[in-house]
MDTraj code that builds the backbone (N, CA, C; nanometers):
import mdtraj as md
import numpy as np

residues = "MET THR VAL ALA ILE THR ILE PRO MET ASP GLU ILE ARG ALA ALA SER ARG ALA ALA GLY SER HIS TRP PHE GLU ALA GLU ALA MET ARG PHE PHE HIS THR HIS LEU SER GLN THR GLY GLN ARG ASP SER ALA GLY ARG ILE TRP PHE ILE THR SER ASP ALA PRO ARG ASN GLY THR ARG LYS TYR SER VAL ARG VAL TYR ILE PRO GLU THR GLY ASN VAL GLU THR TYR GLY ASP PHE HIS SER HIS LYS THR SER ALA ASP ALA LYS ARG ALA LEU ALA ALA ALA ILE ALA ALA GLY VAL ASP PRO LEU ALA".split()
xyz = np.array([
    [4.6879, -12.1290, -7.2494],
    [4.5984, -12.0460, -7.1890],
    [4.4608, -12.0922, -7.2661],
    [4.3642, -12.1119, -7.2156],
    [4.2285, -12.1502, -7.2580],
    [4.1604, -12.0219, -7.2766],
    [4.0937, -11.9847, -7.3847],
    [3.9744, -11.8955, -7.3750],
    [3.8369, -11.9476, -7.3678],
    [3.7861, -11.8877, -7.2883],
    [3.6262, -11.9164, -7.2508],
    [3.5307, -11.8327, -7.3421],
    [3.4121, -11.8769, -7.3660],
    [3.3210, -11.8181, -7.4457],
    [3.1962, -11.7958, -7.3393],
    [3.1519, -11.6714, -7.3448],
    [3.0533, -11.6456, -7.2444],
    [2.9288, -11.6830, -7.3106],
    [2.8310, -11.7663, -7.2208],
    [2.7096, -11.8334, -7.2477],
    [2.6027, -11.7811, -7.1591],
    [2.4906, -11.7139, -7.1985],
    [2.3828, -11.6687, -7.1258],
    [2.3435, -11.7909, -7.0464],
    [2.3134, -11.7458, -6.9078],
    [2.2417, -11.8792, -6.8263],
    [2.0947, -11.9206, -6.8928],
    [2.0349, -11.8565, -6.9483],
    [1.9068, -11.9219, -7.0099],
    [1.9376, -12.0400, -7.0991],
    [2.0524, -12.0183, -7.1698],
    [2.0893, -12.1415, -7.2591],
    [2.1169, -12.2362, -7.1809],
    [2.2177, -12.2393, -7.0884],
    [2.2611, -12.3367, -6.9934],
    [2.1517, -12.4136, -6.9326],
    [2.0522, -12.3297, -6.8706],
    [1.9304, -12.3841, -6.8208],
    [1.8542, -12.4724, -6.9313],
    [1.8411, -12.4127, -7.0466],
    [1.7717, -12.4949, -7.1539],
    [1.8187, -12.6236, -7.1913],
    [1.9565, -12.6010, -7.2015],
    [2.0089, -12.7282, -7.2440],
    [2.0026, -12.8398, -7.1317],
    [2.0181, -12.7879, -7.0013],
    [2.0170, -12.8951, -6.8922],
    [1.8526, -12.9599, -6.9052],
    [1.7699, -12.8838, -6.9109],
    [1.6321, -12.9234, -6.9291],
    [1.6269, -13.0280, -7.0310],
    [1.6686, -12.9917, -7.1382],
    [1.6708, -13.0649, -7.2711],
    [1.7259, -13.2080, -7.2337],
    [1.8292, -13.2023, -7.1561],
    [1.9126, -13.3263, -7.1413],
    [1.8417, -13.4139, -7.0188],
    [1.7161, -13.3598, -6.9669],
    [1.6493, -13.4260, -6.8800],
    [1.6631, -13.4030, -6.7245],
    [1.7945, -13.3185, -6.7192],
    [1.8084, -13.2655, -6.5711],
    [1.7179, -13.1944, -6.5061],
    [1.7105, -13.2010, -6.3718],
    [1.6117, -13.1370, -6.2875],
    [1.6937, -13.0258, -6.2113],
    [1.8196, -13.0262, -6.2272],
    [1.8892, -12.9429, -6.1514],
    [1.8602, -12.7905, -6.1372],
    [1.8072, -12.7298, -6.2370],
    [1.7899, -12.6025, -6.2428],
    [1.6191, -12.5734, -6.2161],
    [1.5539, -12.6828, -6.1700],
    [1.4051, -12.6404, -6.1312],
    [1.3743, -12.5493, -6.0314],
    [1.2981, -12.4833, -6.0566],
    [1.2604, -12.3472, -5.9509],
    [1.2180, -12.4141, -5.8307],
    [1.1806, -12.5133, -5.7870],
    [1.1376, -12.5487, -5.6586],
    [1.2785, -12.5947, -5.5896],
    [1.3807, -12.6490, -5.6732],
    [1.5065, -12.6803, -5.6189],
    [1.5776, -12.5601, -5.5828],
    [1.5738, -12.4654, -5.6738],
    [1.6187, -12.3489, -5.6497],
    [1.5817, -12.2701, -5.5280],
    [1.4398, -12.2556, -5.5103],
    [1.3969, -12.2192, -5.3909],
    [1.4304, -12.2609, -5.2691],
    [1.4208, -12.4054, -5.2740],
    [1.4715, -12.4903, -5.1581],
    [1.5848, -12.4655, -5.0997],
    [1.7133, -12.4343, -5.1836],
    [1.8340, -12.4262, -5.1345],
    [1.8482, -12.2651, -5.1334],
    [1.7664, -12.1797, -5.1757],
    [1.8093, -12.0257, -5.1878],
    [1.9070, -11.9945, -5.2716],
    [1.9117, -12.0700, -5.4006],
    [1.9988, -12.0729, -5.5012],
    [2.0003, -11.9411, -5.5792],
    [2.1038, -11.8744, -5.5822],
    [2.1079, -11.7530, -5.7159],
    [2.2092, -11.8070, -5.7886],
    [2.1830, -11.7704, -5.9163],
    [2.2853, -11.8011, -6.0289],
    [2.3598, -11.7024, -6.0714],
    [2.4736, -11.7143, -6.1371],
    [2.5302, -11.6026, -6.2186],
    [2.4580, -11.5795, -6.3624],
    [2.4755, -11.4643, -6.3912],
    [2.4066, -11.4391, -6.5195],
    [2.4554, -11.5101, -6.6551],
    [2.5810, -11.5377, -6.6450],
    [2.6216, -11.6171, -6.7581],
    [2.7305, -11.7392, -6.7242],
    [2.7511, -11.8120, -6.8176],
    [2.8455, -11.9145, -6.7837],
    [2.9637, -11.8951, -6.8654],
    [3.0835, -11.9534, -6.8611],
    [3.1782, -11.9690, -6.9610],
    [3.2279, -12.0984, -7.0034],
    [3.2010, -12.1139, -7.1459],
    [3.2365, -12.2396, -7.1956],
    [3.4021, -12.2682, -7.2286],
    [3.4374, -12.3839, -7.1728],
    [3.5931, -12.3763, -7.1946],
    [3.6070, -12.4718, -7.3299],
    [3.7462, -12.4948, -7.3554],
    [3.7763, -12.5560, -7.4771],
    [3.7029, -12.6916, -7.4964],
    [3.6753, -12.7660, -7.3930],
    [3.6212, -12.9134, -7.3831],
    [3.4525, -12.9015, -7.4049],
    [3.3981, -12.7774, -7.3874],
    [3.2581, -12.7643, -7.4206],
    [3.1761, -12.7547, -7.2766],
    [3.2709, -12.7769, -7.1668],
    [3.1915, -12.7616, -7.0357],
    [3.1754, -12.6390, -7.0031],
    [3.0619, -12.6124, -6.9251],
    [3.0150, -12.4617, -6.9130],
    [3.0261, -12.4262, -6.7539],
    [3.1147, -12.3395, -6.7145],
    [3.1479, -12.3163, -6.5831],
    [3.0432, -12.1845, -6.5388],
    [2.9986, -12.2020, -6.4256],
    [2.9240, -12.1045, -6.3582],
    [2.9255, -12.0806, -6.2117],
    [2.8620, -11.9863, -6.1651],
    [2.8670, -11.9471, -6.0134],
    [2.7389, -11.9898, -5.9574],
    [2.7162, -12.0518, -5.8388],
    [2.6005, -12.0408, -5.7702],
    [2.6097, -11.9810, -5.6061],
    [2.5217, -11.9240, -5.5794],
    [2.5354, -11.9048, -5.4296],
    [2.3923, -11.9529, -5.3546],
    [2.4193, -12.0070, -5.2625],
    [2.3178, -12.0466, -5.1629],
    [2.3262, -11.9947, -5.0143],
    [2.2151, -11.9893, -4.9623],
    [2.2102, -11.9386, -4.8408],
    [2.1084, -12.0347, -4.7435],
    [2.1708, -12.0904, -4.6642],
    [2.0896, -12.1903, -4.5867],
    [2.0044, -12.0871, -4.4933],
    [1.8834, -12.1492, -4.4575],
    [1.8012, -12.0688, -4.3536],
    [1.8685, -12.0177, -4.2501],
    [1.8528, -11.8970, -4.2195],
    [1.9216, -11.8355, -4.1127],
    [2.0856, -11.8291, -4.1220],
    [2.1273, -11.8499, -4.2475],
    [2.2814, -11.8834, -4.2709],
    [2.3440, -11.7501, -4.3411],
    [2.4701, -11.7687, -4.3872],
    [2.5364, -11.6813, -4.4323],
    [2.5315, -11.7208, -4.6005],
    [2.5214, -11.6663, -4.6997],
    [2.5305, -11.6830, -4.8320],
    [2.6676, -11.6970, -4.8694],
    [2.6915, -11.8172, -4.9255],
    [2.8152, -11.8603, -4.9802],
    [2.8455, -11.8922, -5.1202],
    [2.9284, -11.9083, -5.1653],
    [2.9563, -11.9328, -5.3350],
    [3.0269, -12.0342, -5.3807],
    [2.9825, -12.1282, -5.4668],
    [3.0302, -12.2357, -5.5179],
    [3.0847, -12.2279, -5.6873],
    [3.1488, -12.2993, -5.7336],
    [3.1964, -12.3046, -5.8703],
    [3.1225, -12.4300, -5.9152],
    [3.0562, -12.4044, -6.0367],
    [2.9870, -12.5310, -6.0847],
    [3.0265, -12.5467, -6.2293],
    [2.9792, -12.6483, -6.2898],
    [3.0084, -12.6800, -6.3965],
    [2.9115, -12.7867, -6.4782],
    [2.8693, -12.7407, -6.5855],
    [2.7468, -12.8198, -6.6787],
    [2.8328, -12.8937, -6.7732],
    [2.7943, -13.0251, -6.7472],
    [2.8481, -13.1328, -6.8613],
    [2.7624, -13.1203, -6.9650],
    [2.7728, -13.0840, -7.0741],
    [2.6509, -13.1261, -7.1850],
    [2.6528, -13.2725, -7.2434],
    [2.7418, -13.3432, -7.2110],
    [2.7349, -13.4945, -7.2610],
    [2.6432, -13.5811, -7.1775],
    [2.6340, -13.5092, -7.0284],
    [2.5518, -13.6119, -6.9518],
    [2.4452, -13.5436, -6.8886],
    [2.4280, -13.3915, -6.9005],
    [2.3527, -13.3108, -6.8652],
    [2.3655, -13.2586, -6.7143],
    [2.4343, -13.3374, -6.6488],
    [2.4928, -13.3282, -6.4858],
    [2.5657, -13.1760, -6.4549],
    [2.5321, -13.1445, -6.3487],
    [2.5850, -13.0267, -6.3062],
    [2.6860, -13.0637, -6.1686],
    [2.8217, -13.0389, -6.1914],
    [2.9252, -13.0956, -6.1088],
    [2.9660, -12.9745, -6.0179],
    [3.0020, -12.9741, -5.8938],
    [3.0883, -12.8895, -5.8182],
    [3.2350, -12.8816, -5.8324],
    [3.3007, -12.7839, -5.8723],
    [3.4279, -12.7610, -5.8970],
    [3.4942, -12.7018, -5.7347],
    [3.5689, -12.8067, -5.6909],
    [3.6320, -12.7598, -5.5756],
    [3.5380, -12.8330, -5.4528],
    [3.5138, -12.7260, -5.3419],
    [3.4208, -12.7726, -5.2381],
    [3.2851, -12.6934, -5.2390],
    [3.1858, -12.7386, -5.2104],
    [3.0610, -12.6804, -5.2124],
    [3.0744, -12.5563, -5.1277],
    [3.0137, -12.4362, -5.1393],
    [3.0431, -12.3276, -5.0468],
    [3.1521, -12.3032, -5.0023],
    [3.2585, -12.3113, -5.0915],
    [3.4227, -12.2767, -5.0451],
    [3.4410, -12.1556, -5.0750],
    [3.3756, -12.0329, -5.1368],
    [3.4104, -11.9360, -5.1557],
    [3.3145, -11.8358, -5.0853],
    [3.3915, -11.7186, -4.9980],
    [3.3018, -11.6282, -4.9227],
    [3.2388, -11.5090, -4.9934],
    [3.3045, -11.4869, -5.1269],
    [3.2398, -11.3780, -5.2073],
    [3.2582, -11.4131, -5.3237],
    [3.1572, -11.3341, -5.4125],
    [3.1252, -11.3625, -5.5547],
    [3.2797, -11.3396, -5.6371],
    [3.3325, -11.2507, -5.5904],
    [3.4633, -11.2198, -5.6444],
    [3.5596, -11.3175, -5.6346],
    [3.5744, -11.3740, -5.5162],
    [3.6678, -11.4893, -5.4987],
    [3.6388, -11.5977, -5.5728],
    [3.4876, -11.6490, -5.5983],
    [3.4532, -11.7414, -5.6852],
    [3.4797, -11.7211, -5.8161],
    [3.4680, -11.5984, -5.8692],
    [3.4813, -11.5772, -6.0311],
    [3.6338, -11.5737, -6.0466],
    [3.7184, -11.5308, -5.9578],
    [3.8616, -11.5582, -5.9669],
    [3.9122, -11.7097, -5.9720],
    [3.8388, -11.7968, -5.8935],
    [3.8697, -11.9280, -5.8973],
    [3.8282, -12.0226, -6.0552],
    [3.7231, -11.9492, -6.1000],
    [3.6366, -12.0091, -6.2027],
    [3.7419, -11.9730, -6.3477],
    [3.7730, -11.8299, -6.3254],
    [3.8599, -11.8070, -6.4344],
    [3.9972, -11.8591, -6.4157],
    [4.0710, -11.8917, -6.3136],
    [4.1979, -11.9483, -6.3095],
    [4.1741, -12.1059, -6.3441],
    [4.0957, -12.1863, -6.3181],
    [4.0481, -12.2990, -6.3433],
    [4.0368, -12.3188, -6.5121],
    [3.9553, -12.2429, -6.5906],
    [3.9485, -12.2266, -6.7307],
    [4.0952, -12.2085, -6.7760],
    [4.1443, -12.1089, -6.7288],
    [4.2819, -12.0571, -6.7702],
    [4.3874, -12.1695, -6.7741],
    [4.3700, -12.2672, -6.6966],
    [4.4633, -12.3632, -6.6542],
    [4.4407, -12.4864, -6.7274],
    [4.3207, -12.4967, -6.8085],
    [4.2761, -12.6004, -6.8566],
    [4.2119, -12.7182, -6.7760],
    [4.1791, -12.6778, -6.6535],
    [4.1397, -12.7844, -6.5500],
    [4.0147, -12.8700, -6.6037],
    [4.0390, -13.0112, -6.5973],
    [3.9315, -13.0756, -6.6079],
    [3.8503, -13.1150, -6.4697],
    [3.7469, -13.0505, -6.4669],
    [3.6616, -13.0703, -6.3360],
    [3.5953, -13.2060, -6.3095],
    [3.6141, -13.3165, -6.4018],
    [3.5691, -13.4357, -6.3741],
    [3.7030, -13.5381, -6.3095],
    [3.8347, -13.4686, -6.3252],
    [3.9332, -13.5630, -6.2632],
    [3.9501, -13.5277, -6.1231],
])
top = md.Topology()
chain = top.add_chain()
for i, resn in enumerate(residues, 1):
    res = top.add_residue(resn, chain, resSeq=i)
    for name in ("N", "CA", "C"):
        top.add_atom(name, md.element.get_by_symbol(name[0]), res)
traj = md.Trajectory(xyz[None], top)
């Protein structure tokens, strides 16, 4: 079982910016109506998992599990985009993936 370390979202955003990524820019977040979890979870490989929710215009808010890859500065989606109807469901999927030692890039 892998133990995760909690990381504040501000640290994740700062690391992404420092890596030259535009993923967390305010304009992009507004365009997609994206909300971020307050924290992320660093796995034993150093990747940081977190939850986002997005709501298309006049649509239903759905949740995705994301993974920040420090080596590249990229954010990847684990599983399918918008694959979780609730925050609790997304949190369970994130916890299970980390506990199982899943490689989100595989």
